[in-house]
VMD Tcl script that builds the backbone (N, CA, C; Angstrom):
set m [mol new atoms 441]
animate dup $m
set s [atomselect $m all]
$s set {name element resname resid chain x y z} {
  {N N MET 1 A 9.668 -8.739 9.288}
  {CA C MET 1 A 8.940 -8.099 8.218}
  {C C MET 1 A 9.887 -7.637 7.122}
  {N N LEU 2 A 11.024 -7.071 7.523}
  {CA C LEU 2 A 11.971 -6.600 6.519}
  {C C LEU 2 A 12.522 -7.760 5.703}
  {N N GLN 3 A 12.844 -8.859 6.376}
  {CA C GLN 3 A 13.354 -10.047 5.680}
  {C C GLN 3 A 12.299 -10.601 4.727}
  {N N ALA 4 A 11.047 -10.603 5.131}
  {CA C ALA 4 A 9.976 -11.079 4.257}
  {C C ALA 4 A 9.851 -10.192 3.028}
  {N N GLY 5 A 9.975 -8.867 3.206}
  {CA C GLY 5 A 9.930 -7.944 2.075}
  {C C GLY 5 A 11.070 -8.184 1.099}
  {N N GLU 6 A 12.269 -8.444 1.647}
  {CA C GLU 6 A 13.413 -8.735 0.781}
  {C C GLU 6 A 13.196 -10.037 0.017}
  {N N ASN 7 A 12.642 -11.037 0.685}
  {CA C ASN 7 A 12.375 -12.315 0.018}
  {C C ASN 7 A 11.354 -12.157 -1.101}
  {N N VAL 8 A 10.334 -11.332 -0.880}
  {CA C VAL 8 A 9.325 -11.090 -1.906}
  {C C VAL 8 A 9.956 -10.384 -3.104}
  {N N ALA 9 A 10.842 -9.417 -2.845}
  {CA C ALA 9 A 11.510 -8.703 -3.936}
  {C C ALA 9 A 12.389 -9.655 -4.755}
  {N N GLU 10 A 13.118 -10.533 -4.076}
  {CA C GLU 10 A 13.947 -11.524 -4.787}
  {C C GLU 10 A 13.082 -12.467 -5.621}
  {N N LEU 11 A 11.960 -12.875 -5.069}
  {CA C LEU 11 A 11.051 -13.764 -5.795}
  {C C LEU 11 A 10.469 -13.072 -7.026}
  {N N LEU 12 A 10.174 -11.796 -6.901}
  {CA C LEU 12 A 9.659 -11.026 -8.031}
  {C C LEU 12 A 10.688 -10.951 -9.158}
  {N N VAL 13 A 11.944 -10.722 -8.800}
  {CA C VAL 13 A 13.022 -10.679 -9.806}
  {C C VAL 13 A 13.181 -12.043 -10.463}
  {N N THR 14 A 13.141 -13.106 -9.676}
  {CA C THR 14 A 13.291 -14.455 -10.213}
  {C C THR 14 A 12.154 -14.801 -11.164}
  {N N GLU 15 A 10.924 -14.462 -10.784}
  {CA C GLU 15 A 9.774 -14.737 -11.656}
  {C C GLU 15 A 9.859 -13.950 -12.948}
  {N N THR 16 A 10.327 -12.714 -12.875}
  {CA C THR 16 A 10.443 -11.883 -14.070}
  {C C THR 16 A 11.495 -12.446 -15.020}
  {N N GLU 17 A 12.599 -12.950 -14.467}
  {CA C GLU 17 A 13.657 -13.523 -15.308}
  {C C GLU 17 A 13.199 -14.819 -15.980}
  {N N LYS 18 A 12.442 -15.645 -15.254}
  {CA C LYS 18 A 11.999 -16.927 -15.805}
  {C C LYS 18 A 11.012 -16.739 -16.947}
  {N N ALA 19 A 9.958 -16.009 -16.690}
  {CA C ALA 19 A 8.898 -15.831 -17.680}
  {C C ALA 19 A 8.380 -14.402 -17.606}
  {N N PRO 20 A 8.950 -13.494 -18.403}
  {CA C PRO 20 A 8.540 -12.085 -18.300}
  {C C PRO 20 A 7.111 -11.800 -18.741}
  {N N GLU 21 A 6.546 -12.639 -19.597}
  {CA C GLU 21 A 5.202 -12.355 -20.119}
  {C C GLU 21 A 4.085 -12.948 -19.276}
  {N N GLU 22 A 4.399 -13.845 -18.352}
  {CA C GLU 22 A 3.359 -14.486 -17.537}
  {C C GLU 22 A 2.908 -13.581 -16.392}
  {N N LYS 23 A 1.728 -13.898 -15.868}
  {CA C LYS 23 A 1.186 -13.158 -14.734}
  {C C LYS 23 A 1.980 -13.499 -13.472}
  {N N ARG 24 A 2.271 -12.499 -12.657}
  {CA C ARG 24 A 3.075 -12.684 -11.450}
  {C C ARG 24 A 2.229 -13.289 -10.328}
  {N N GLN 25 A 2.849 -14.123 -9.505}
  {CA C GLN 25 A 2.189 -14.706 -8.345}
  {C C GLN 25 A 2.446 -13.879 -7.082}
  {N N VAL 26 A 3.225 -12.787 -7.214}
  {CA C VAL 26 A 3.640 -11.973 -6.083}
  {C C VAL 26 A 3.153 -10.548 -6.309}
  {N N TYR 27 A 2.735 -9.873 -5.211}
  {CA C TYR 27 A 2.343 -8.468 -5.318}
  {C C TYR 27 A 3.560 -7.622 -5.654}
  {N N PHE 28 A 3.406 -6.711 -6.585}
  {CA C PHE 28 A 4.498 -5.829 -6.971}
  {C C PHE 28 A 4.846 -4.868 -5.832}
  {N N GLN 29 A 3.862 -4.493 -5.011}
  {CA C GLN 29 A 4.081 -3.541 -3.929}
  {C C GLN 29 A 4.797 -4.178 -2.737}
  {N N GLY 30 A 4.898 -5.478 -2.681}
  {CA C GLY 30 A 5.550 -6.143 -1.559}
  {C C GLY 30 A 4.545 -6.644 -0.545}
  {N N VAL 31 A 4.949 -6.702 0.709}
  {CA C VAL 31 A 4.098 -7.226 1.773}
  {C C VAL 31 A 3.042 -6.185 2.130}
  {N N LYS 32 A 1.772 -6.568 2.035}
  {CA C LYS 32 A 0.672 -5.654 2.345}
  {C C LYS 32 A -0.129 -6.092 3.559}
  {N N GLU 33 A -0.115 -7.403 3.878}
  {CA C GLU 33 A -0.873 -7.929 5.011}
  {C C GLU 33 A 0.004 -8.865 5.831}
  {N N VAL 34 A -0.220 -8.858 7.140}
  {CA C VAL 34 A 0.527 -9.717 8.048}
  {C C VAL 34 A -0.468 -10.498 8.900}
  {N N VAL 35 A -0.270 -11.814 8.943}
  {CA C VAL 35 A -1.101 -12.681 9.780}
  {C C VAL 35 A -0.161 -13.374 10.763}
  {N N THR 36 A -0.389 -13.159 12.064}
  {CA C THR 36 A 0.464 -13.771 13.083}
  {C C THR 36 A -0.418 -14.391 14.167}
  {N N ASP 37 A 0.243 -15.007 15.142}
  {CA C ASP 37 A -0.508 -15.514 16.280}
  {C C ASP 37 A -0.528 -14.450 17.378}
  {N N LYS 38 A -1.236 -14.736 18.465}
  {CA C LYS 38 A -1.454 -13.710 19.478}
  {C C LYS 38 A -0.206 -13.352 20.271}
  {N N GLY 39 A 0.878 -14.079 20.108}
  {CA C GLY 39 A 2.118 -13.740 20.795}
  {C C GLY 39 A 2.762 -12.462 20.289}
  {N N TYR 40 A 2.385 -11.999 19.109}
  {CA C TYR 40 A 2.960 -10.794 18.533}
  {C C TYR 40 A 2.120 -9.551 18.803}
  {N N HIS 41 A 1.078 -9.664 19.601}
  {CA C HIS 41 A 0.203 -8.525 19.878}
  {C C HIS 41 A 0.762 -7.736 21.047}
  {N N SER 42 A 1.662 -6.788 20.746}
  {CA C SER 42 A 2.204 -5.901 21.769}
  {C C SER 42 A 2.282 -4.496 21.195}
  {N N SER 43 A 2.445 -3.518 22.053}
  {CA C SER 43 A 2.476 -2.127 21.604}
  {C C SER 43 A 3.660 -1.876 20.678}
  {N N ALA 44 A 4.822 -2.415 21.006}
  {CA C ALA 44 A 6.015 -2.180 20.188}
  {C C ALA 44 A 5.845 -2.747 18.776}
  {N N VAL 45 A 5.301 -3.942 18.677}
  {CA C VAL 45 A 5.087 -4.558 17.370}
  {C C VAL 45 A 4.044 -3.776 16.580}
  {N N LEU 46 A 2.978 -3.363 17.237}
  {CA C LEU 46 A 1.938 -2.600 16.546}
  {C C LEU 46 A 2.462 -1.261 16.032}
  {N N VAL 47 A 3.336 -0.599 16.801}
  {CA C VAL 47 A 3.924 0.669 16.365}
  {C C VAL 47 A 4.801 0.440 15.135}
  {N N ASP 48 A 5.649 -0.598 15.174}
  {CA C ASP 48 A 6.532 -0.885 14.042}
  {C C ASP 48 A 5.740 -1.211 12.781}
  {N N ILE 49 A 4.724 -2.019 12.922}
  {CA C ILE 49 A 3.935 -2.423 11.758}
  {C C ILE 49 A 3.129 -1.244 11.223}
  {N N LYS 50 A 2.642 -0.386 12.120}
  {CA C LYS 50 A 1.892 0.784 11.661}
  {C C LYS 50 A 2.789 1.718 10.863}
  {N N ASP 51 A 4.065 1.850 11.255}
  {CA C ASP 51 A 5.009 2.686 10.514}
  {C C ASP 51 A 5.270 2.127 9.112}
  {N N MET 52 A 5.172 0.814 8.950}
  {CA C MET 52 A 5.401 0.190 7.640}
  {C C MET 52 A 4.165 0.218 6.750}
  {N N GLU 53 A 3.044 0.667 7.292}
  {CA C GLU 53 A 1.778 0.749 6.564}
  {C C GLU 53 A 1.349 -0.615 6.017}
  {N N VAL 54 A 1.310 -1.577 6.908}
  {CA C VAL 54 A 0.914 -2.942 6.568}
  {C C VAL 54 A -0.365 -3.258 7.329}
  {N N ARG 55 A -1.287 -3.944 6.688}
  {CA C ARG 55 A -2.555 -4.333 7.308}
  {C C ARG 55 A -2.311 -5.564 8.188}
  {N N THR 56 A -2.781 -5.527 9.422}
  {CA C THR 56 A -2.508 -6.611 10.357}
  {C C THR 56 A -3.741 -7.459 10.628}
  {N N TYR 57 A -3.484 -8.727 10.879}
  {CA C TYR 57 A -4.490 -9.684 11.351}
  {C C TYR 57 A -3.858 -10.410 12.538}
  {N N ILE 58 A -3.828 -9.736 13.694}
  {CA C ILE 58 A -3.176 -10.282 14.887}
  {C C ILE 58 A -4.229 -10.444 15.974}
  {N N PRO 59 A -4.553 -11.685 16.359}
  {CA C PRO 59 A -5.515 -11.862 17.454}
  {C C PRO 59 A -4.971 -11.272 18.757}
  {N N GLU 60 A -5.865 -10.782 19.591}
  {CA C GLU 60 A -5.452 -10.157 20.846}
  {C C GLU 60 A -5.308 -11.188 21.953}
  {N N LYS 61 A -4.344 -10.919 22.839}
  {CA C LYS 61 A -4.228 -11.722 24.043}
  {C C LYS 61 A -5.335 -11.314 24.997}
  {N N LYS 62 A -5.700 -12.215 25.889}
  {CA C LYS 62 A -6.683 -11.848 26.909}
  {C C LYS 62 A -6.033 -10.891 27.899}
  {N N GLN 63 A -6.666 -9.749 28.115}
  {CA C GLN 63 A -6.162 -8.759 29.055}
  {C C GLN 63 A -6.794 -9.009 30.416}
  {N N THR 64 A -5.965 -9.238 31.419}
  {CA C THR 64 A -6.502 -9.459 32.758}
  {C C THR 64 A -6.713 -8.143 33.489}
  {N N ARG 65 A -6.006 -7.114 33.058}
  {CA C ARG 65 A -6.145 -5.810 33.707}
  {C C ARG 65 A -5.963 -4.725 32.668}
  {N N GLN 66 A -6.131 -3.458 33.098}
  {CA C GLN 66 A -5.966 -2.348 32.173}
  {C C GLN 66 A -4.498 -2.170 31.807}
  {N N ARG 67 A -4.273 -1.607 30.628}
  {CA C ARG 67 A -2.903 -1.375 30.183}
  {C C ARG 67 A -2.268 -0.255 30.987}
  {N N ASP 68 A -0.970 -0.402 31.263}
  {CA C ASP 68 A -0.215 0.606 31.991}
  {C C ASP 68 A 0.661 1.348 30.992}
  {N N TRP 69 A 0.336 2.599 30.717}
  {CA C TRP 69 A 1.060 3.356 29.699}
  {C C TRP 69 A 2.268 4.080 30.266}
  {N N ASP 70 A 2.347 4.220 31.567}
  {CA C ASP 70 A 3.460 4.952 32.164}
  {C C ASP 70 A 4.759 4.169 31.977}
  {N N GLY 71 A 5.801 4.887 31.605}
  {CA C GLY 71 A 7.113 4.255 31.468}
  {C C GLY 71 A 7.400 3.700 30.087}
  {N N GLN 72 A 6.467 3.768 29.168}
  {CA C GLN 72 A 6.744 3.283 27.816}
  {C C GLN 72 A 7.482 4.359 27.035}
  {N N LYS 73 A 8.361 3.947 26.137}
  {CA C LYS 73 A 9.201 4.889 25.389}
  {C C LYS 73 A 8.360 5.864 24.574}
  {N N ASN 74 A 7.630 5.364 23.642}
  {CA C ASN 74 A 6.813 6.205 22.769}
  {C C ASN 74 A 5.359 6.062 23.175}
  {N N GLN 75 A 5.009 6.679 24.267}
  {CA C GLN 75 A 3.680 6.501 24.824}
  {C C GLN 75 A 2.603 6.965 23.841}
  {N N THR 76 A 2.809 8.099 23.195}
  {CA C THR 76 A 1.790 8.605 22.266}
  {C C THR 76 A 1.696 7.719 21.031}
  {N N LYS 77 A 2.845 7.249 20.526}
  {CA C LYS 77 A 2.814 6.359 19.361}
  {C C LYS 77 A 2.148 5.037 19.709}
  {N N ALA 78 A 2.451 4.527 20.893}
  {CA C ALA 78 A 1.866 3.255 21.310}
  {C C ALA 78 A 0.356 3.381 21.453}
  {N N ARG 79 A -0.093 4.488 22.018}
  {CA C ARG 79 A -1.538 4.684 22.161}
  {C C ARG 79 A -2.210 4.829 20.798}
  {N N ALA 80 A -1.545 5.535 19.880}
  {CA C ALA 80 A -2.106 5.707 18.534}
  {C C ALA 80 A -2.178 4.363 17.809}
  {N N ALA 81 A -1.136 3.547 17.960}
  {CA C ALA 81 A -1.138 2.227 17.319}
  {C C ALA 81 A -2.218 1.344 17.916}
  {N N THR 82 A -2.446 1.475 19.211}
  {CA C THR 82 A -3.468 0.667 19.847}
  {C C THR 82 A -4.856 1.145 19.452}
  {N N ARG 83 A -4.994 2.433 19.158}
  {CA C ARG 83 A -6.276 2.912 18.631}
  {C C ARG 83 A -6.537 2.275 17.280}
  {N N GLY 84 A -5.483 2.099 16.476}
  {CA C GLY 84 A -5.627 1.407 15.202}
  {C C GLY 84 A -5.924 -0.061 15.408}
  {N N ASP 85 A -5.766 -0.495 16.648}
  {CA C ASP 85 A -6.023 -1.880 16.998}
  {C C ASP 85 A -7.502 -2.225 16.861}
  {N N TYR 86 A -8.367 -1.242 16.945}
  {CA C TYR 86 A -9.786 -1.511 16.764}
  {C C TYR 86 A -10.059 -2.014 15.352}
  {N N ALA 87 A -9.370 -1.444 14.376}
  {CA C ALA 87 A -9.514 -1.920 12.997}
  {C C ALA 87 A -8.973 -3.339 12.872}
  {N N ASN 88 A -7.863 -3.611 13.557}
  {CA C ASN 88 A -7.287 -4.959 13.561}
  {C C ASN 88 A -8.283 -5.947 14.158}
  {N N ARG 89 A -8.925 -5.559 15.263}
  {CA C ARG 89 A -9.909 -6.416 15.921}
  {C C ARG 89 A -11.075 -6.719 14.992}
  {N N ARG 90 A -11.511 -5.693 14.246}
  {CA C ARG 90 A -12.604 -5.874 13.296}
  {C C ARG 90 A -12.188 -6.811 12.166}
  {N N ARG 91 A -10.956 -6.637 11.663}
  {CA C ARG 91 A -10.479 -7.489 10.568}
  {C C ARG 91 A -10.338 -8.942 11.010}
  {N N VAL 92 A -9.828 -9.165 12.216}
  {CA C VAL 92 A -9.657 -10.534 12.718}
  {C C VAL 92 A -11.002 -11.223 12.880}
  {N N GLY 93 A -12.005 -10.482 13.307}
  {CA C GLY 93 A -13.326 -11.062 13.525}
  {C C GLY 93 A -14.119 -11.298 12.260}
  {N N GLY 94 A -13.686 -10.701 11.145}
  {CA C GLY 94 A -14.412 -10.857 9.892}
  {C C GLY 94 A -14.158 -12.205 9.237}
  {N N ALA 95 A -14.914 -12.488 8.194}
  {CA C ALA 95 A -14.808 -13.775 7.500}
  {C C ALA 95 A -13.445 -13.938 6.833}
  {N N TYR 96 A -12.946 -12.874 6.193}
  {CA C TYR 96 A -11.651 -12.959 5.508}
  {C C TYR 96 A -10.520 -13.154 6.515}
  {N N GLY 97 A -10.569 -12.437 7.638}
  {CA C GLY 97 A -9.546 -12.585 8.676}
  {C C GLY 97 A -9.527 -13.983 9.265}
  {N N LYS 98 A -10.706 -14.532 9.510}
  {CA C LYS 98 A -10.779 -15.886 10.052}
  {C C LYS 98 A -10.245 -16.903 9.062}
  {N N SER 99 A -10.515 -16.691 7.761}
  {CA C SER 99 A -10.000 -17.626 6.753}
  {C C SER 99 A -8.473 -17.536 6.670}
  {N N LEU 100 A -7.922 -16.321 6.799}
  {CA C LEU 100 A -6.465 -16.178 6.794}
  {C C LEU 100 A -5.830 -16.867 8.008}
  {N N LEU 101 A -6.441 -16.709 9.170}
  {CA C LEU 101 A -5.901 -17.350 10.374}
  {C C LEU 101 A -5.986 -18.875 10.277}
  {N N ARG 102 A -7.075 -19.401 9.681}
  {CA C ARG 102 A -7.180 -20.851 9.481}
  {C C ARG 102 A -6.104 -21.345 8.521}
  {N N LYS 103 A -5.882 -20.577 7.459}
  {CA C LYS 103 A -4.873 -20.958 6.472}
  {C C LYS 103 A -3.481 -20.942 7.098}
  {N N ARG 104 A -3.190 -19.940 7.936}
  {CA C ARG 104 A -1.911 -19.863 8.623}
  {C C ARG 104 A -1.712 -21.072 9.529}
  {N N GLY 105 A -2.755 -21.424 10.249}
  {CA C GLY 105 A -2.664 -22.591 11.122}
  {C C GLY 105 A -2.444 -23.869 10.338}
  {N N GLU 106 A -3.088 -23.959 9.194}
  {CA C GLU 106 A -2.960 -25.167 8.375}
  {C C GLU 106 A -1.593 -25.277 7.726}
  {N N LEU 107 A -1.091 -24.193 7.183}
  {CA C LEU 107 A 0.155 -24.244 6.426}
  {C C LEU 107 A 1.400 -24.132 7.296}
  {N N VAL 108 A 1.369 -23.270 8.283}
  {CA C VAL 108 A 2.573 -23.002 9.065}
  {C C VAL 108 A 2.627 -23.855 10.324}
  {N N GLU 109 A 1.614 -23.726 11.156}
  {CA C GLU 109 A 1.657 -24.367 12.465}
  {C C GLU 109 A 1.655 -25.889 12.378}
  {N N ARG 110 A 0.888 -26.437 11.472}
  {CA C ARG 110 A 0.790 -27.886 11.384}
  {C C ARG 110 A 2.119 -28.521 10.962}
  {N N SER 111 A 2.824 -27.875 10.036}
  {CA C SER 111 A 4.102 -28.442 9.598}
  {C C SER 111 A 5.144 -28.366 10.712}
  {N N PHE 112 A 5.160 -27.260 11.467}
  {CA C PHE 112 A 6.095 -27.175 12.581}
  {C C PHE 112 A 5.729 -28.152 13.694}
  {N N ALA 113 A 4.449 -28.351 13.924}
  {CA C ALA 113 A 4.033 -29.330 14.931}
  {C C ALA 113 A 4.490 -30.728 14.524}
  {N N HIS 114 A 4.405 -31.022 13.229}
  {CA C HIS 114 A 4.864 -32.324 12.739}
  {C C HIS 114 A 6.367 -32.480 12.979}
  {N N CYS 115 A 7.137 -31.434 12.727}
  {CA C CYS 115 A 8.587 -31.479 12.958}
  {C C CYS 115 A 8.901 -31.700 14.433}
  {N N TYR 116 A 8.209 -30.978 15.288}
  {CA C TYR 116 A 8.526 -31.062 16.704}
  {C C TYR 116 A 8.045 -32.362 17.334}
  {N N GLU 117 A 6.868 -32.824 16.997}
  {CA C GLU 117 A 6.330 -34.018 17.637}
  {C C GLU 117 A 6.842 -35.295 16.982}
  {N N THR 118 A 6.551 -35.479 15.697}
  {CA C THR 118 A 6.907 -36.714 15.009}
  {C C THR 118 A 8.388 -36.760 14.681}
  {N N GLY 119 A 8.955 -35.610 14.323}
  {CA C GLY 119 A 10.352 -35.566 13.911}
  {C C GLY 119 A 11.338 -35.534 15.046}
  {N N GLY 120 A 10.872 -35.444 16.269}
  {CA C GLY 120 A 11.769 -35.490 17.414}
  {C C GLY 120 A 12.508 -34.190 17.679}
  {N N MET 121 A 11.998 -33.065 17.223}
  {CA C MET 121 A 12.676 -31.793 17.443}
  {C C MET 121 A 12.305 -31.154 18.784}
  {N N ARG 122 A 11.407 -31.791 19.525}
  {CA C ARG 122 A 11.020 -31.230 20.814}
  {C C ARG 122 A 12.220 -31.206 21.764}
  {N N ARG 123 A 13.035 -32.241 21.693}
  {CA C ARG 123 A 14.233 -32.309 22.540}
  {C C ARG 123 A 15.457 -32.446 21.657}
  {N N THR 124 A 16.326 -31.464 21.699}
  {CA C THR 124 A 17.583 -31.568 20.960}
  {C C THR 124 A 18.722 -31.596 21.962}
  {N N HIS 125 A 19.754 -32.310 21.606}
  {CA C HIS 125 A 20.915 -32.439 22.493}
  {C C HIS 125 A 22.074 -31.672 21.880}
  {N N LEU 126 A 21.866 -30.382 21.693}
  {CA C LEU 126 A 22.878 -29.510 21.112}
  {C C LEU 126 A 23.100 -28.329 22.031}
  {N N ARG 127 A 24.280 -27.740 21.932}
  {CA C ARG 127 A 24.578 -26.543 22.707}
  {C C ARG 127 A 24.576 -25.332 21.800}
  {N N GLY 128 A 23.988 -24.269 22.250}
  {CA C GLY 128 A 24.007 -23.009 21.521}
  {C C GLY 128 A 22.829 -22.858 20.575}
  {N N GLN 129 A 22.329 -21.648 20.528}
  {CA C GLN 129 A 21.164 -21.377 19.691}
  {C C GLN 129 A 21.503 -21.517 18.214}
  {N N LYS 130 A 22.733 -21.160 17.813}
  {CA C LYS 130 A 23.127 -21.283 16.403}
  {C C LYS 130 A 23.033 -22.727 15.936}
  {N N ASN 131 A 23.534 -23.644 16.743}
  {CA C ASN 131 A 23.503 -25.061 16.366}
  {C C ASN 131 A 22.076 -25.598 16.301}
  {N N ILE 132 A 21.232 -25.138 17.212}
  {CA C ILE 132 A 19.838 -25.574 17.202}
  {C C ILE 132 A 19.136 -25.048 15.954}
  {N N LEU 133 A 19.406 -23.783 15.587}
  {CA C LEU 133 A 18.793 -23.220 14.377}
  {C C LEU 133 A 19.271 -23.933 13.116}
  {N N LYS 134 A 20.542 -24.327 13.085}
  {CA C LYS 134 A 21.048 -25.101 11.940}
  {C C LYS 134 A 20.304 -26.430 11.829}
  {N N ARG 135 A 20.157 -27.093 12.955}
  {CA C ARG 135 A 19.464 -28.388 12.969}
  {C C ARG 135 A 18.012 -28.230 12.524}
  {N N LEU 136 A 17.359 -27.181 13.000}
  {CA C LEU 136 A 15.975 -26.919 12.621}
  {C C LEU 136 A 15.857 -26.644 11.125}
  {N N LEU 137 A 16.792 -25.887 10.582}
  {CA C LEU 137 A 16.769 -25.570 9.151}
  {C C LEU 137 A 16.921 -26.837 8.304}
  {N N ILE 138 A 17.851 -27.704 8.673}
  {CA C ILE 138 A 18.049 -28.956 7.940}
  {C C ILE 138 A 16.815 -29.849 8.065}
  {N N HIS 139 A 16.241 -29.901 9.254}
  {CA C HIS 139 A 15.071 -30.740 9.500}
  {C C HIS 139 A 13.865 -30.274 8.673}
  {N N VAL 140 A 13.618 -28.961 8.657}
  {CA C VAL 140 A 12.489 -28.439 7.907}
  {C C VAL 140 A 12.737 -28.560 6.407}
  {N N GLY 141 A 13.994 -28.409 5.971}
  {CA C GLY 141 A 14.324 -28.616 4.568}
  {C C GLY 141 A 14.034 -30.048 4.149}
  {N N GLY 142 A 14.353 -31.002 5.005}
  {CA C GLY 142 A 14.039 -32.403 4.720}
  {C C GLY 142 A 12.543 -32.656 4.685}
  {N N LEU 143 A 11.795 -31.976 5.536}
  {CA C LEU 143 A 10.343 -32.095 5.537}
  {C C LEU 143 A 9.773 -31.595 4.215}
  {N N GLN 144 A 10.322 -30.509 3.683}
  {CA C GLN 144 A 9.840 -29.961 2.406}
  {C C GLN 144 A 10.145 -30.915 1.264}
  {N N LEU 145 A 11.253 -31.652 1.347}
  {CA C LEU 145 A 11.566 -32.644 0.320}
  {C C LEU 145 A 10.570 -33.797 0.352}
  {N N GLU 146 A 10.070 -34.088 1.560}
  {CA C GLU 146 A 9.113 -35.172 1.732}
  {C C GLU 146 A 7.796 -34.894 1.013}
  {N N PHE 147 A 7.370 -33.629 1.069}
  {CA C PHE 147 A 6.097 -33.265 0.454}
  {C C PHE 147 A 6.356 -32.974 -0.986}
}
mol reanalyze $m
mol bondsrecalc $m
mol representation Tube
mol addrep $m
């Protein structure tokens, strides 16, 4: 989230330098909404995002049992963030939330699926996470040149 905010700020400066009189394509306030997949639905993430005052659209994982609050670091904060989860659930179920999730799937997930399946990124023969991330960056950069 912090990196995304920094990128938005840099983009705002770049747009202002290019054409100061034109309408901006970026919110001046920065990141206001977050759309993720259900892998990011955890108490720690919800607490962090709630502290940043960002509106979330995070689908919930299926809960097989009740949540265990004992042993969590910030038990009261986690419970408060999860109470705010009801608003998140309402937003995800609404028409605007569903359209955002469809758009995320179309723009983000489909391009990565193309890289991994068609581009052969499912299996890499490299050692170390740094080298794999470099390869992924070059591969996705080449994909962007294609479009």
